[in-house]
Z-matrix of the N, CA and C atoms (Angstrom, degrees):
N
C 1 1.455
C 2 1.493 1 110.31
N 3 1.305 2 117.01 1 137.60
C 4 1.472 3 122.14 2 -179.82
C 5 1.535 4 108.81 3 -82.84
N 6 1.313 5 113.73 4 146.13
C 7 1.457 6 122.16 5 178.28
C 8 1.518 7 108.47 6 -108.16
N 9 1.331 8 116.02 7 127.45
C 10 1.465 9 120.78 8 172.78
C 11 1.506 10 107.90 9 -93.57
N 12 1.315 11 116.89 10 122.61
C 13 1.448 12 122.64 11 175.36
C 14 1.512 13 109.65 12 -124.07
N 15 1.332 14 116.29 13 141.72
C 16 1.448 15 121.42 14 176.51
C 17 1.511 16 107.22 15 -122.23
N 18 1.348 17 115.11 16 120.78
C 19 1.443 18 122.35 17 -179.03
C 20 1.506 19 108.90 18 -114.61
N 21 1.324 20 117.26 19 134.31
C 22 1.476 21 121.99 20 -178.12
C 23 1.539 22 108.61 21 -111.35
N 24 1.316 23 115.67 22 136.77
C 25 1.465 24 123.45 23 -179.78
C 26 1.517 25 110.32 24 -119.18
N 27 1.324 26 115.71 25 148.91
C 28 1.462 27 120.44 26 -177.13
C 29 1.522 28 113.64 27 -87.21
N 30 1.320 29 117.34 28 18.98
C 31 1.463 30 121.67 29 174.03
C 32 1.524 31 108.02 30 -148.79
N 33 1.332 32 116.28 31 156.16
C 34 1.476 33 119.15 32 -176.20
C 35 1.517 34 115.12 33 -66.25
N 36 1.325 35 119.46 34 -15.95
C 37 1.469 36 121.67 35 -177.87
C 38 1.523 37 115.39 36 -102.68
N 39 1.317 38 117.71 37 -5.61
C 40 1.465 39 120.83 38 -176.73
C 41 1.500 40 115.05 39 -59.05
N 42 1.330 41 116.47 40 -42.55
C 43 1.472 42 120.22 41 -177.71
C 44 1.520 43 111.41 42 -63.72
N 45 1.332 44 116.67 43 -37.83
C 46 1.453 45 120.19 44 178.43
C 47 1.539 46 111.56 45 -64.39
N 48 1.341 47 116.02 46 -39.03
C 49 1.475 48 119.15 47 179.94
C 50 1.516 49 111.65 48 -63.57
N 51 1.323 50 116.98 49 -41.79
C 52 1.476 51 119.18 50 -178.16
C 53 1.516 52 110.02 51 -75.54
N 54 1.322 53 118.45 52 -31.69
C 55 1.484 54 119.59 53 175.10
C 56 1.528 55 109.10 54 -60.30
N 57 1.310 56 117.44 55 -43.64
C 58 1.476 57 121.11 56 178.33
C 59 1.527 58 109.93 57 -60.76
N 60 1.345 59 115.98 58 -41.69
C 61 1.466 60 119.77 59 178.99
C 62 1.534 61 110.92 60 -63.67
N 63 1.339 62 118.10 61 -42.34
C 64 1.457 63 121.25 62 178.17
C 65 1.525 64 111.65 63 -64.24
N 66 1.327 65 116.53 64 -39.39
C 67 1.463 66 119.85 65 177.26
C 68 1.531 67 110.91 66 -61.90
N 69 1.333 68 116.12 67 -38.42
C 70 1.466 69 120.52 68 176.60
C 71 1.513 70 111.05 69 -65.43
N 72 1.322 71 117.21 70 -40.58
C 73 1.470 72 120.82 71 177.41
C 74 1.527 73 110.73 72 -64.77
N 75 1.315 74 116.30 73 -35.64
C 76 1.465 75 119.49 74 176.65
C 77 1.519 76 111.28 75 -64.58
N 78 1.335 77 116.20 76 -42.14
C 79 1.457 78 119.72 77 178.40
C 80 1.515 79 112.14 78 -61.91
N 81 1.332 80 116.61 79 -29.17
C 82 1.468 81 120.97 80 177.36
C 83 1.525 82 111.96 81 -92.06
N 84 1.328 83 117.12 82 13.40
C 85 1.478 84 124.16 83 177.80
C 86 1.539 85 113.26 84 57.54
N 87 1.332 86 117.35 85 33.93
C 88 1.439 87 121.64 86 176.50
C 89 1.519 88 111.55 87 -89.20
N 90 1.339 89 116.35 88 -26.35
C 91 1.455 90 121.28 89 -176.29
C 92 1.519 91 107.72 90 -156.35
N 93 1.301 92 117.06 91 155.79
C 94 1.460 93 120.93 92 175.71
C 95 1.523 94 107.69 93 -108.68
N 96 1.307 95 117.69 94 113.79
C 97 1.462 96 122.50 95 177.56
C 98 1.508 97 107.54 96 -90.89
N 99 1.348 98 115.62 97 100.10
C 100 1.476 99 121.19 98 -177.32
C 101 1.519 100 110.35 99 -65.45
N 102 1.308 101 116.96 100 -48.49
C 103 1.441 102 123.34 101 175.82
C 104 1.506 103 109.66 102 -170.75
N 105 1.306 104 116.26 103 165.58
C 106 1.465 105 120.48 104 -178.36
C 107 1.527 106 109.46 105 -154.72
N 108 1.306 107 113.84 106 160.29
C 109 1.435 108 121.16 107 172.21
C 110 1.526 109 108.35 108 -137.48
N 111 1.315 110 115.56 109 141.29
C 112 1.453 111 121.62 110 179.96
C 113 1.520 112 107.59 111 -112.76
N 114 1.323 113 114.17 112 134.05
C 115 1.477 114 120.99 113 173.53
C 116 1.518 115 105.61 114 -116.52
N 117 1.325 116 115.86 115 120.76
C 118 1.460 117 121.75 116 -179.95
C 119 1.518 118 107.03 117 -121.81
N 120 1.327 119 117.32 118 128.25
C 121 1.444 120 120.23 119 -176.20
C 122 1.529 121 111.09 120 -126.11
N 123 1.317 122 117.30 121 87.33
C 124 1.463 123 120.36 122 176.35
C 125 1.537 124 110.84 123 -58.03
N 126 1.303 125 116.38 124 149.01
C 127 1.475 126 122.71 125 -175.77
C 128 1.508 127 111.76 126 -55.03
N 129 1.319 128 118.64 127 -39.46
C 130 1.464 129 120.51 128 -172.89
C 131 1.524 130 114.68 129 -91.92
N 132 1.356 131 117.50 130 17.20
C 133 1.458 132 120.97 131 178.82
C 134 1.526 133 109.39 132 -106.97
N 135 1.343 134 115.43 133 145.65
C 136 1.465 135 120.20 134 176.88
C 137 1.531 136 111.62 135 -74.93
N 138 1.292 137 116.65 136 -35.59
C 139 1.474 138 122.31 137 -179.41
C 140 1.518 139 109.35 138 -129.67
N 141 1.312 140 117.19 139 155.03
C 142 1.481 141 119.33 140 179.39
C 143 1.525 142 112.87 141 -73.32
N 144 1.327 143 113.87 142 159.74
C 145 1.483 144 120.33 143 171.92
C 146 1.514 145 106.87 144 -95.39
N 147 1.326 146 116.40 145 139.35
C 148 1.457 147 120.40 146 179.71
C 149 1.521 148 109.61 147 -122.90
N 150 1.351 149 114.36 148 150.30
C 151 1.453 150 120.60 149 179.22
C 152 1.500 151 108.17 150 -150.42
N 153 1.332 152 114.52 151 137.00
C 154 1.486 153 120.88 152 177.77
C 155 1.506 154 109.83 153 -99.02
N 156 1.296 155 116.49 154 145.95
C 157 1.459 156 121.18 155 179.43
C 158 1.517 157 110.20 156 -63.97
N 159 1.321 158 119.01 157 -51.82
C 160 1.448 159 121.21 158 -175.06
C 161 1.519 160 112.84 159 -93.51
N 162 1.298 161 119.90 160 -4.16
C 163 1.471 162 122.23 161 174.47
C 164 1.501 163 113.12 162 50.72
N 165 1.299 164 116.97 163 -136.57
C 166 1.463 165 122.44 164 -176.79
C 167 1.519 166 113.17 165 -67.17
N 168 1.321 167 117.55 166 -22.36
C 169 1.471 168 120.27 167 -176.52
C 170 1.525 169 111.47 168 -62.69
N 171 1.291 170 117.78 169 -29.27
C 172 1.475 171 120.48 170 179.96
C 173 1.515 172 109.19 171 -111.22
N 174 1.321 173 117.15 172 80.74
C 175 1.460 174 121.34 173 -175.33
C 176 1.528 175 112.03 174 -57.12
N 177 1.316 176 117.52 175 -39.43
C 178 1.468 177 119.72 176 178.36
C 179 1.508 178 111.76 177 -64.09
N 180 1.345 179 115.37 178 -44.33
C 181 1.460 180 119.30 179 177.86
C 182 1.516 181 110.09 180 -65.16
N 183 1.324 182 116.64 181 -39.12
C 184 1.464 183 119.22 182 -179.75
C 185 1.499 184 112.68 183 -58.44
N 186 1.326 185 115.78 184 -42.26
C 187 1.470 186 120.68 185 177.67
C 188 1.523 187 110.34 186 -65.43
N 189 1.332 188 117.01 187 -41.61
C 190 1.446 189 120.65 188 179.77
C 191 1.522 190 111.22 189 -62.01
N 192 1.364 191 115.01 190 -51.93
C 193 1.474 192 118.34 191 -178.52
C 194 1.517 193 111.42 192 -63.94
N 195 1.336 194 116.24 193 -41.04
C 196 1.457 195 118.74 194 178.58
C 197 1.502 196 112.95 195 -59.51
N 198 1.331 197 116.36 196 -43.42
C 199 1.459 198 121.31 197 178.88
C 200 1.530 199 110.83 198 -65.61
N 201 1.338 200 116.49 199 -50.75
C 202 1.463 201 121.10 200 -176.51
C 203 1.538 202 112.25 201 -62.94
N 204 1.332 203 116.68 202 -50.02
C 205 1.470 204 119.16 203 -176.63
C 206 1.531 205 110.53 204 -70.05
N 207 1.315 206 116.50 205 -34.54
C 208 1.469 207 119.69 206 174.25
C 209 1.508 208 111.81 207 -62.26
N 210 1.317 209 116.15 208 -43.11
C 211 1.457 210 122.20 209 179.58
C 212 1.541 211 111.55 210 -61.62
N 213 1.321 212 115.65 211 -40.04
C 214 1.458 213 120.39 212 -176.79
C 215 1.536 214 111.52 213 -79.02
N 216 1.334 215 117.71 214 -49.09
C 217 1.453 216 120.35 215 -168.85
C 218 1.513 217 116.99 216 -107.55
N 219 1.310 218 118.59 217 -27.71
C 220 1.451 219 119.05 218 -170.53
C 221 1.511 220 115.64 219 -109.83
N 222 1.330 221 116.91 220 -24.10
C 223 1.460 222 121.53 221 178.08
C 224 1.515 223 107.85 222 -135.69
N 225 1.324 224 117.31 223 62.08
C 226 1.475 225 120.48 224 -171.57
C 227 1.535 226 115.13 225 -61.57
N 228 1.326 227 118.29 226 -24.12
C 229 1.444 228 117.71 227 -179.14
C 230 1.534 229 112.51 228 -69.48
N 231 1.327 230 117.48 229 -12.16
C 232 1.466 231 121.19 230 176.78
C 233 1.510 232 112.06 231 -83.85
N 234 1.339 233 118.56 232 -5.97
C 235 1.440 234 121.62 233 -177.77
C 236 1.515 235 112.85 234 -54.58
N 237 1.309 236 118.46 235 -34.68
C 238 1.456 237 120.39 236 -179.98
C 239 1.528 238 111.43 237 -66.35
N 240 1.306 239 117.83 238 -17.47
C 241 1.476 240 119.75 239 179.56
C 242 1.520 241 111.52 240 -61.98
N 243 1.310 242 117.86 241 -29.14
C 244 1.462 243 121.45 242 178.58
C 245 1.538 244 108.58 243 -60.77
N 246 1.335 245 115.18 244 -50.10
C 247 1.464 246 119.99 245 -179.39
C 248 1.521 247 111.61 246 -65.17
N 249 1.302 248 118.06 247 -23.15
C 250 1.462 249 121.30 248 -178.63
C 251 1.524 250 111.33 249 -84.07
N 252 1.318 251 118.95 250 1.55
C 253 1.452 252 121.28 251 175.79
C 254 1.514 253 114.77 252 98.23
N 255 1.316 254 118.47 253 -0.87
C 256 1.460 255 120.21 254 179.89
C 257 1.518 256 111.07 255 -65.98
N 258 1.314 257 117.26 256 -32.13
C 259 1.464 258 119.66 257 -174.48
C 260 1.515 259 114.00 258 -108.53
N 261 1.340 260 119.16 259 48.69
C 262 1.451 261 119.73 260 -178.06
C 263 1.528 262 111.69 261 -59.95
N 264 1.314 263 117.95 262 -33.66
C 265 1.464 264 120.98 263 175.85
C 266 1.519 265 109.53 264 -64.44
N 267 1.318 266 117.39 265 -39.23
C 268 1.456 267 120.89 266 -179.69
C 269 1.537 268 110.26 267 -67.40
N 270 1.323 269 117.41 268 -42.70
C 271 1.459 270 118.92 269 179.87
C 272 1.528 271 112.16 270 -63.61
N 273 1.325 272 117.80 271 -26.29
C 274 1.458 273 121.02 272 177.31
C 275 1.514 274 112.23 273 -65.40
N 276 1.327 275 118.19 274 -25.38
C 277 1.477 276 121.01 275 177.23
C 278 1.520 277 111.49 276 -105.47
N 279 1.319 278 117.20 277 20.02
C 280 1.463 279 121.29 278 174.38
C 281 1.504 280 115.95 279 87.07
N 282 1.322 281 117.84 280 16.79
C 283 1.457 282 120.97 281 179.60
C 284 1.520 283 108.96 282 -102.85
N 285 1.312 284 115.54 283 109.45
C 286 1.469 285 122.19 284 178.98
C 287 1.498 286 108.83 285 -136.62
N 288 1.327 287 116.27 286 -173.48
C 289 1.479 288 119.48 287 -178.27
C 290 1.529 289 112.23 288 -58.53
N 291 1.324 290 117.42 289 -38.77
C 292 1.474 291 119.89 290 179.48
C 293 1.537 292 110.59 291 -62.90
N 294 1.322 293 116.33 292 -42.86
C 295 1.457 294 120.69 293 177.88
C 296 1.514 295 110.63 294 -59.27
N 297 1.330 296 115.69 295 -49.43
C 298 1.466 297 120.92 296 -179.06
C 299 1.521 298 110.68 297 -59.20
N 300 1.329 299 117.06 298 -45.56
C 301 1.470 300 119.77 299 -178.81
C 302 1.530 301 111.76 300 -66.26
N 303 1.332 302 118.21 301 -39.12
C 304 1.447 303 120.72 302 178.76
C 305 1.525 304 111.44 303 -61.59
N 306 1.339 305 115.19 304 -47.06
C 307 1.462 306 118.84 305 -179.51
C 308 1.531 307 109.71 306 -64.31
N 309 1.298 308 117.59 307 -44.76
C 310 1.454 309 122.24 308 -179.29
C 311 1.522 310 111.96 309 -60.13
N 312 1.315 311 117.62 310 -39.03
C 313 1.468 312 122.24 311 -179.70
C 314 1.523 313 112.85 312 -73.87
N 315 1.334 314 116.97 313 -32.92
C 316 1.464 315 120.23 314 -173.05
C 317 1.516 316 114.43 315 -94.69
N 318 1.295 317 117.82 316 -31.48
C 319 1.476 318 120.92 317 -179.28
C 320 1.528 319 106.90 318 -92.58
N 321 1.303 320 115.52 319 101.07
C 322 1.451 321 123.69 320 -173.00
C 323 1.534 322 109.11 321 -130.77
N 324 1.332 323 118.64 322 174.24
C 325 1.459 324 119.91 323 178.67
C 326 1.534 325 111.17 324 -51.14
N 327 1.325 326 115.56 325 135.10
C 328 1.467 327 122.18 326 -179.72
C 329 1.509 328 113.51 327 92.02
N 330 1.344 329 118.46 328 3.69
C 331 1.455 330 121.19 329 -179.37
C 332 1.546 331 110.03 330 -124.35
N 333 1.309 332 115.70 331 179.33
C 334 1.465 333 121.90 332 172.26
C 335 1.522 334 108.82 333 -147.66
N 336 1.331 335 115.77 334 164.36
C 337 1.471 336 120.28 335 177.62
C 338 1.514 337 108.78 336 -142.90
N 339 1.319 338 113.59 337 148.04
C 340 1.468 339 121.51 338 175.33
C 341 1.512 340 107.38 339 -115.61
N 342 1.312 341 116.69 340 121.54
C 343 1.442 342 123.93 341 173.96
C 344 1.515 343 105.58 342 -102.79
N 345 1.333 344 118.27 343 114.38
C 346 1.462 345 119.87 344 -173.92
C 347 1.514 346 111.46 345 -129.65
N 348 1.333 347 115.58 346 130.35
C 349 1.459 348 122.46 347 169.11
C 350 1.505 349 106.77 348 -98.40
N 351 1.329 350 116.95 349 116.09
C 352 1.446 351 122.75 350 -179.70
C 353 1.531 352 110.31 351 -125.67
N 354 1.301 353 115.10 352 159.31
C 355 1.472 354 119.76 353 174.55
C 356 1.507 355 108.56 354 -154.69
N 357 1.312 356 114.18 355 166.62
C 358 1.479 357 119.54 356 171.00
C 359 1.512 358 116.39 357 59.56
N 360 1.335 359 117.51 358 42.92
C 361 1.467 360 118.35 359 175.86
C 362 1.530 361 106.89 360 -68.09
N 363 1.337 362 116.63 361 114.03
C 364 1.459 363 120.75 362 -177.81
C 365 1.539 364 111.42 363 -78.21
N 366 1.320 365 116.60 364 -25.46
C 367 1.458 366 121.39 365 179.00
C 368 1.520 367 108.73 366 -141.21
N 369 1.337 368 117.53 367 75.18
C 370 1.477 369 120.27 368 -174.25
C 371 1.523 370 113.15 369 -54.28
N 372 1.338 371 117.86 370 -37.08
C 373 1.450 372 119.73 371 -179.94
C 374 1.520 373 112.12 372 -65.13
N 375 1.335 374 117.51 373 -33.99
C 376 1.480 375 120.27 374 176.51
C 377 1.515 376 110.97 375 -70.51
N 378 1.332 377 116.94 376 -37.37
C 379 1.474 378 120.19 377 176.67
C 380 1.518 379 109.34 378 -61.59
N 381 1.326 380 117.22 379 -47.97
C 382 1.472 381 121.37 380 178.71
C 383 1.500 382 110.37 381 -59.63
N 384 1.344 383 117.78 382 -45.95
C 385 1.475 384 121.45 383 179.89
C 386 1.534 385 111.60 384 -57.23
N 387 1.332 386 116.95 385 -42.74
C 388 1.470 387 120.11 386 -179.45
C 389 1.521 388 111.88 387 -68.96
N 390 1.319 389 117.20 388 -31.98
C 391 1.458 390 119.77 389 -178.11
C 392 1.525 391 113.70 390 -82.29
N 393 1.328 392 117.59 391 -12.61
C 394 1.471 393 120.73 392 -178.75
C 395 1.539 394 113.17 393 -59.87
N 396 1.308 395 117.19 394 -26.54
C 397 1.474 396 119.86 395 -177.66
C 398 1.524 397 113.01 396 -70.76
N 399 1.346 398 116.75 397 -13.93
C 400 1.453 399 120.82 398 -177.61
C 401 1.527 400 109.87 399 -99.13
N 402 1.301 401 115.21 400 143.28
C 403 1.470 402 121.72 401 -179.37
C 404 1.535 403 108.26 402 -94.92
N 405 1.334 404 115.99 403 108.12
C 406 1.456 405 119.98 404 179.58
C 407 1.510 406 110.91 405 -150.54
N 408 1.318 407 114.37 406 164.39
C 409 1.446 408 122.30 407 175.80
C 410 1.535 409 108.33 408 -114.56
N 411 1.316 410 117.54 409 133.59
C 412 1.465 411 120.28 410 175.08
C 413 1.533 412 106.83 411 -81.79
N 414 1.321 413 115.87 412 110.74
C 415 1.480 414 119.29 413 178.79
C 416 1.514 415 108.10 414 -79.05
N 417 1.324 416 117.90 415 -46.20
C 418 1.436 417 119.98 416 -174.11
C 419 1.521 418 110.36 417 -159.35
N 420 1.315 419 114.54 418 151.99
C 421 1.446 420 122.58 419 170.92
C 422 1.523 421 107.73 420 -152.37
N 423 1.288 422 118.23 421 150.99
C 424 1.466 423 120.42 422 178.64
C 425 1.521 424 111.36 423 -100.82
N 426 1.320 425 116.85 424 23.89
C 427 1.451 426 120.59 425 174.57
C 428 1.533 427 109.27 426 -66.91
N 429 1.329 428 116.58 427 156.74
C 430 1.464 429 118.40 428 173.60
C 431 1.536 430 108.62 429 -57.42
N 432 1.328 431 116.43 430 152.56
C 433 1.467 432 122.06 431 -172.53
C 434 1.515 433 113.76 432 -51.28
N 435 1.312 434 118.91 433 -44.50
C 436 1.456 435 122.39 434 -178.02
C 437 1.530 436 110.70 435 -65.35
N 438 1.334 437 117.41 436 -43.47
C 439 1.472 438 119.40 437 178.65
C 440 1.526 439 111.14 438 -66.70
N 441 1.329 440 118.01 439 -39.18
C 442 1.466 441 120.20 440 177.07
C 443 1.520 442 110.08 441 -62.25
N 444 1.354 443 117.92 442 -42.75
C 445 1.462 444 120.41 443 178.95
C 446 1.520 445 110.34 444 -59.30
N 447 1.357 446 116.74 445 -44.32
C 448 1.443 447 121.03 446 -179.44
C 449 1.531 448 110.89 447 -62.73
N 450 1.332 449 115.81 448 -41.17
C 451 1.476 450 119.57 449 -179.92
C 452 1.524 451 110.02 450 -64.49
N 453 1.340 452 117.02 451 -46.25
C 454 1.451 453 119.86 452 179.80
C 455 1.536 454 111.60 453 -61.44
N 456 1.339 455 115.69 454 -39.72
C 457 1.473 456 119.36 455 177.16
C 458 1.519 457 111.26 456 -63.37
N 459 1.321 458 116.73 457 -39.08
C 460 1.458 459 121.13 458 179.67
C 461 1.515 460 110.54 459 -59.74
N 462 1.319 461 116.82 460 -33.09
C 463 1.467 462 121.19 461 179.27
C 464 1.525 463 111.98 462 -104.45
N 465 1.347 464 116.41 463 14.30
C 466 1.454 465 123.72 464 175.30
C 467 1.535 466 111.71 465 53.48
N 468 1.322 467 116.78 466 47.16
C 469 1.458 468 121.90 467 178.89
C 470 1.514 469 109.13 468 -131.01
N 471 1.265 470 118.27 469 98.19
C 472 1.471 471 121.73 470 176.00
C 473 1.505 472 109.69 471 -104.43
């Protein structure tokens, strides 16, 4: 099962740095990066810039990221549609109104976020160790509660 994690950084380039780190871990067979999207919001922009890892090559992912990021950042009044049952597929991976509101409140001008679908971490403790050097906040993950608690503790974020 793939895990959706959303990491928030206090600068517009942080998400790109961690994406590069995850790609390196994938090359070393430490984790499988199914797909990702980066949201970068320079201070002087009205709206964030978004970029998908696989771009047009993953049409299904493109539709997913386009819908999700549009819902959060570009058409916020549609956020209530999730609660109305339009996004049952999204709620299956932990995306609900609370998720949307958290991301919307935390990813603001001057920040960035990495939305990553990962699976098959062969050495989760090594992945965590390599990511410790980066300064980020875990906004959300759809890991089981105990695993999420352990991950947040590893990064000292309760």
